[in-house]
PANU-582792 format. One record per residue: residue in three letters; x, y, z of N, C-alpha, C in turn. Coordinates in steps of 0.1 Angstrom, whole numbers, plus 5000, padded with zeros to 4 digits. Each point is the difference from the previous one (the first is absolute). Layout:
<pts>
alaXYZXYZXYZ...
</pts>
This chain:
<pts>
met391714795176498850095002499050024990pro498949995001499050004990500050144992his500050004989500150104990498450024992thr499449965008498650004994498850045012met498850064994498949995011498949974990leu498949975006498849974991499050145004arg499450034987499350124999498849954997cys498950075004498549984996499750064985ser499649934992499450034987499150114998glu499350045013498850094997500550125010cys500149955014500250145008501450025004gln500949944995501550005000500549995013ile499349955012500950005013501349854997tyr500750025009501049914999500049895011his500349874993500149895010501249935000met500449945010501349925003500149884989pro500949994993500249884990499849875007asp498949914997499849865008499349964990met500249844997499049924990498650005007lys500050005010498650015006499250114999thr500550104995499150144999499650004986leu498949984999499449994982499050125000gly499650095011499250094997500350135010cys499550154998500050075009499550015008glu500650025014499449995014499050124999ser499850084991499450125001498750004991cys500249954989498749984991499749894993gly501049895001500049884996500449994984ala500450094992500649984990501149954998pro500349934989501149924995501450125004leu501349905004500850105002501450004988asp501050074999501050014991501549995005val500949964996501250005005500450164994glu500650075010501050114999501150005004tyr501050054992501649995002500450105007ile500749995011500550115010501350015001gly500650095009501550015003501050074989asp501250015000500650094993500149954985gly499849874998499949934986498750044995gly499150025008498850024993499349884989glu499850024987499449904994501549924993gln500950065004501249914994500549905013ser499249995010500549895007499449864996gly500349925009499849884996500849884992phe499649895000500949864997499650004985arg501149994991499949964986499849844998pro498949994992499849854998501249924993pro500449885006501049934992499950014987gly501350024991500150004987499450134991trp499350075011499450134992501250074996thr500150074988500950084994499650154996gly498650015001499550114996500050125012pro499450124997499850105011499849965013asn500250035010499849985014498549995001ile499749915007498449955005499850035015pro499550115003499850015016499049875004leu500449925011499449905005500249995011pro498749925009499950025014500849875005val501249974994500949885008501150045001his500549965013501450065005501149944996thr500249865000501249904997499649904992ser500949944994500149914985499649905008asp500249945012499749885007498449984999ala499150135002498849975000499349974989phe500550034986499450004989499749884996val498950014996499249824994499950054984thr500749904994499850024984499949884996leu499349984991500249884990500350034985gly500350115001500550064984498950074993glu499150095008499050044996500550144991gly499450054988500150114994500649954987gly500550094993500950014987499249934991thr498650024999499049954989500050074989pro499849924987500450064988499150104993cys500350084994498850094989500149964989val498949944997500049944985499150084991pro500350044989499450074990498949934993leu498850035001498849964992499650034989thr500949994987500150084989498649954993asn499649885000498649954993498750085007leu499850025011499050055007500250164999ser501050045000500450164999499250034988lys500349934989499750054987498350025000ser499549895003498449975000499450095010leu500550055010499450125008500550154998gly500750004990500250144995501250075009leu500749905005501150065009501250014994thr500950095003501650024993500849885009asp499849975011500849945009499549935012leu499649874999499249935013501149915002ile500149985016501049945008499549935010ala500249885002499549925015501349985006lys499850025015500949975009499449895007leu500949884998499449855004500349975013glu499350055011499849995014500049865003phe499449924992499749865004501449935000met500750074994501649925002500850015013asn499350085011500549995014499949835005pro500649995011500249855005498649925001thr499050045005498949955005499150054987gly500050034990499450044990499150114999ser500350115007499350135003500850095005phe499450134996500850145005500049995016lys499349915004499850035015501249985008asp501049914994501249975006501050125003arg499750114995500850135002499750045015gly498550025002499750035012500349925013thr499749884995500449905012501349985002ser501250024992501150005004500350115010ile499750125000500150125007499149985013met499049944999499049975013500849915008met500349884995500549915009501550015005ser500650104990501450035006499750095014val499350074999499650085013499449945010ala499049914998499949875008501049935008arg501049954993501149955004500950115009glu500250094994500750105007499350035015gln498650014999499650045013499549865008gly500649884998499949905006498949945001val498950004989498949915000500249884995arg499349905008500249864997498849954996glu498850055000498749924992499150124997ile499549994986499450134995498349924993val499150104999498949964994499650074988glu499949954987499450084990498849954993asp499250094994498849954993500250044984ser499649904991500350054987499249894992ser499850074987499149904990501149894993gly501150025000501049934996501550024999asn500150124991501550034997500750065012ala499450075007500750075014500049895007gly499249905004500049875009501349944996ala500249964986501149924995501150075004ser500150124996501150085001500850025018val499050025008500350005015500449875003ser499549904994500249865006501650004998ala500250004985501349974993501050105010tyr499750115002501150105009500249975012ala498749975007500049965015500849854999ala499949914993501049895001501550014998lys500550114991501050054999500550055014ala499250075006500450095013500149925014gly499349884995499849935013498950035010ile499050074993498750045007498949914996lys499249975011498849934999499150084992ala499149954993499050074991498749944999his498850075008498949954997499150084988ile499649934990499650074988498450015001phe499350044998498650055000499550024984ala499449904995499550014985498649954999pro499350094989498749944997500049864999ala498949925002500149854996499849984987ala499250094992500150034982500950034993ala501150055008501350044993500649904991pro500750034988500549884990500949885008ala499749904997500649905008501550024996ala500550034990501550014996500650095010lys499050115004500850115010499949935013leu499049955006499949935013501049905002gln500349924990500949894998501450085002gln500350094994501350055000500350075018ile498950055003500250035015500249905007lys499649905000500249885007501449934998val500350014989501549924997501250075010tyr499850155000501150055009499849975013gly499149935006499949965014499250085009ala499250114992499250075008498649945003gln499750015013498649965004498950084997thr499249944989499050074992498850005007his499050115001498749995005498850054988ala499649904996499250024988498650055006ile499550114997498950095003498949974991glu498849965002498950024994499450125001gly499650064987499450145000500950094990ser499850145003500650104991501550015006arg500650094992501450035001500050105014glu498850065000500350115015499749875012asp499249924997499849905013501149945002thr501049954990501449955001501050115010ala499750134997500850085007499550025013arg498749995004499650035015500349865006ala500149884991500449895010501850015005ala500550054990501450035003500550105010val499250125000500050085012499649945013asp498949925002499649955012500849905003tyr500649924994500949905002501550075006cys500450124994501150065007499850045013ala498850075003499650055011499849915010glu499649894998499849865010501349985002arg501150004994501249925002501150085003gly499650174999501150105001501249984990leu499749964986501049984988499950124995val501150044992500350124990499349944988tyr499050104995499250004989500750074989ala500849934993500950024989499350024989ser499250114996498950034992500550094988his500249944989500650044987499250134998asn498549995004499150114997500350145007leu500549955012500050115010501550055003ser500849915000501450005004500650134994pro500750095004500750114995501449944992tyr500549905007501349944996499649924984phe499049954999499849944988499950074988ile499650145001499950114990501450034999glu501050015011501550035000500349894988gly499949874997500449934994499750004984thr498550045000499550034985500550104994lys500650115007500550114995501249954989thr500549905003501349984990499749974987phe498449974998499549994988500550144989ala499750125007500550124995501450014998tyr501049995009501450015001500749904986glu499249895000500449904988499850074985leu498850064999499750054990500950124996phe500650095012500750084996501549954995gln500449895007501349944996499749934986gln498749974995499849944987500050114989phe499550105004499450114990500950135002gly500750025011500550135003499050125001asp500150104996499150115002498650004986gly500349874995498849984989499249915005ile499649985012498949925004498650044989pro499449874997498950014992499050135008gly499350074993499150125006498849955008asp499649884995498749935007500149865000ile499850005017500349855003498549945007val499549894993498749935003500249905011met499449985010499649885009498949935004pro499849885003498749975007500350035013val498950065006500250045015498749935008gly500549975010499149975011500050045012asn501149965009500250095012501150124997gly500749994989500950104994501350035007ser500449875004501450005006501250044990leu499849944987500850024992499850154990phe499050045000499450144995500750105010ile499650005014500650085009501550005003gly500449885000501549985000500850064987ala499449994988500850044988500150155000trp498750065004500150155001501050045011lys500149965010500850035011501550014998gly500349874990501249984993500350134990phe499350024990500050114993500450125009ser499350035009499850135006501650025007glu500349875004501550035006501049984989leu499749994989501350024988499750144996arg498850055000499850144994500750105012arg499749975013500650095009501549985000ala500649894996501549984999500650084986asp499050064991500350064988500449884990leu499749905001500349884991498849994988leu499350065003498450004990499750124998thr500050064988499550124994498450024999ser499549884996498650005001499449865007met498750005004499449885005499049964994pro499949864998499049924992498650025006arg499050004992498649985004499849875003leu499549945012499549875003498649985000his499549904993498749984996499649875009ala499149985004499449895007498749954996val500149875000498949894990499649905011gln498450005001499349935008498949914994ala499649905005499049954996498550035000ser499150004992498750085002499249935013ala500449875003499249955010500450055015val501250055001500950055010500750124998met499450125002500650104995499850145010pro500649975011499950125010500950124994leu500949954995501050144996499650064987ala499349934991499750064988498850085001ala499049955010498850085004500650125009ala500950015011500450115004500550094993tyr501049974989500550104990498950074991glu498949924997499050064994498850085007gly500249995015499150065008498749945001val499849874996498949945002500049915011glu498549965006500049915009500149874995trp500649915010500349844998499949925011lys499349884998500149935011500049844995arg500749915006500149884996498549945001glu499849924987498649925002500549865007pro498949955008500449885005500249884989gly501049965002500449884988500550054990ser500550115000500650074985501349935000ser500749964988501349965000500450054986thr501549974999500650014988501249904997ile500349974988501349894998501150075004ala500250165000501350045006499950005014gly500649895005500049985014500750095007gly501350024996500950115005499350155002ile499150044995499550125001498450025007ser499849875003498750015006499850025016val500250155001500250025012499050145003gly498949985007498850075001500350135007asp501049995012500150135010501550015004pro500750034987501550035002500350105012pro500949975008500450105011500650134996arg500849954990500650144993499550094989leu498449984999499450054990500450154997lys500050085010500350145004501350044991gln500949905005501650024994500049964982cys498949924998500249974986499650124992leu498850065006499450124993500950104997arg501050045013500850134999501049944988val500549874997501249934994499250054982leu498550015000499450024988500050144998gln499750065008500050165000501450054997glu501049975010501450054997500749984987ser499649874993500649974991499450014985gly498850015004499150064988499449894993gly499749865008499649904993498650005001val499749854996498549994998499749875009ala498949965003499449865008498649974991leu500349864993498549984994500149835004ala498749954998499749865001499849954986val500349865000499849934990499249875002asp499249964991499049885004501049864997asp499349895007500749874999500449964985asp498750014990500349974986501150084993ala500250145002501350044995501249945010ile500349965008500749955009500749854995arg498849944995500049834996500650044984asp499750104994500650014985501350074998trp500650105013501250025000500949905006his499649935008500749855004500549904989arg498950014993500549914986500850064991arg499750124997500950114991500950035002leu500649995014501550015006500649894993ala499649895004500749884997500349974985glu498850014994499949984984500850104990val500050115006500650124995501550045001glu500350005013501450005006500849915008gly499049885001500949905008499950015014ile499350095008500050025015499149945004tyr500049915009498949945009500050055012ala498950085000499950095013498849935008glu500050045015498549995007499250074994pro498849975003498850104995500150145008thr500550015010500150135009500950104989ser501049924996501050104991499150034985ala499749874995499050064987499050115001ala499550035012499050125004500850104996ala501250025003500950124997499950034986phe500449904993499650024983498850024995ala499249945006498450054996499850155004gly500650045010499650175003501250044993leu501249974994500850054989499250024989glu499349924995499450034985498950115002arg499350015012499050115003500750144999leu501250015009500650075001500850084987ala500349914992500650044985498950054991ala498749945002498950054987499450135010glu500450055012499550095003500950115000gly501349994994501150074997500450085013arg500249905010500250045013501750035002phe500649954990501749985002500550134993gly501550015003500750094996500250014985lys500450104994500450024985500849894996asp501249965007501049924998499549854998gly498849975006499549875002500549905005ser501250025009500749885008499449975012val499649875000499349975012500549855006leu500150045014500249845008499049935007val500049874999499049955008500549865009ala499750055012500649895010499249864999val501049894997499049904998500549925014thr499150015010500149985014499949815005gly499649954992499749865007500249874985phe500649895003500249924991498549914994gly499949954991498949944999499749865003leu501249955004499849865006499649995012lys499750145007499950005014498350025001asp499349994989498750025002499349914991ala498649945001499349934990499750084990pro500149934987499550094988498950054998pro499750124998498750075001498949914991ala499049985009498649904990499550094991
</pts>
């Protein structure tokens, strides 16, 4: 018997749990997973090998679980950069140590587990690269046929990674938004499941494991500030959901502040946070392809996370991203993709503005590996 329902993130109307249901039937807003029944939030299947506190998950049997060993990513002290930024303690969580090289594997594992449990045999996804590679890999593991729609201009290394897992790749000319529309149309024409990492409530149930892992690594001493690059916001929203569940379980005495960094060429969240109008200019682009999202469907949820956590959203330019891409490698030996370097450019600004707590303990999510992207010109 299902121990979950889907609830609208805006009007709170409930829907039955189904991979095909991605938006509220009443208002069209994205949906979230809510746990029901006698077990409440303690219901759900524990991931294989997980030894930390119970994680509510929308999977019912171990046979359905699709895993490639995601999670368990290390936290590395950045002592050299910490001193130069005037911080007491700076830590990087190396999410590129996940199986396909990005944090997306956390969400994909749960989304594809639910797909397999619901008997889905063929899915469609659209992605600028990392999510497409992740969905391709986990679909292969699950025995599910995958169609991945990606911008034709996406980095060649990411497109090749998608193809090597056996997914059928559809390269679309035009913007990231054009790619998404092509995927939606393809699903509608063929009656397929749209396994969108941007919309699926099950994807966020996977990314919340980021928070549970930090609790396992730091206990109740999780750094007071966490900085992330944010495009669609799946890690941002998922992490806050995980921290909220830990707090309700009385495992955390305080909550971290979550800060979002975007690129100045594509900054819908940063603009909304500042209360200013923003519209993507035709042809505008950024080297931080993973956060080049002009119309994120969960924008309102990202704003709520900022408000509830006391975090800040800001945008940085490509010159700063290039500088930090190089600086991370030269000073700390971390080869991140430009999207992750954007988070450090934002970190520098936040530190200079005195935005961090008195203890100066800050963690940055390094979301993708440098080898997955072309070096910034």
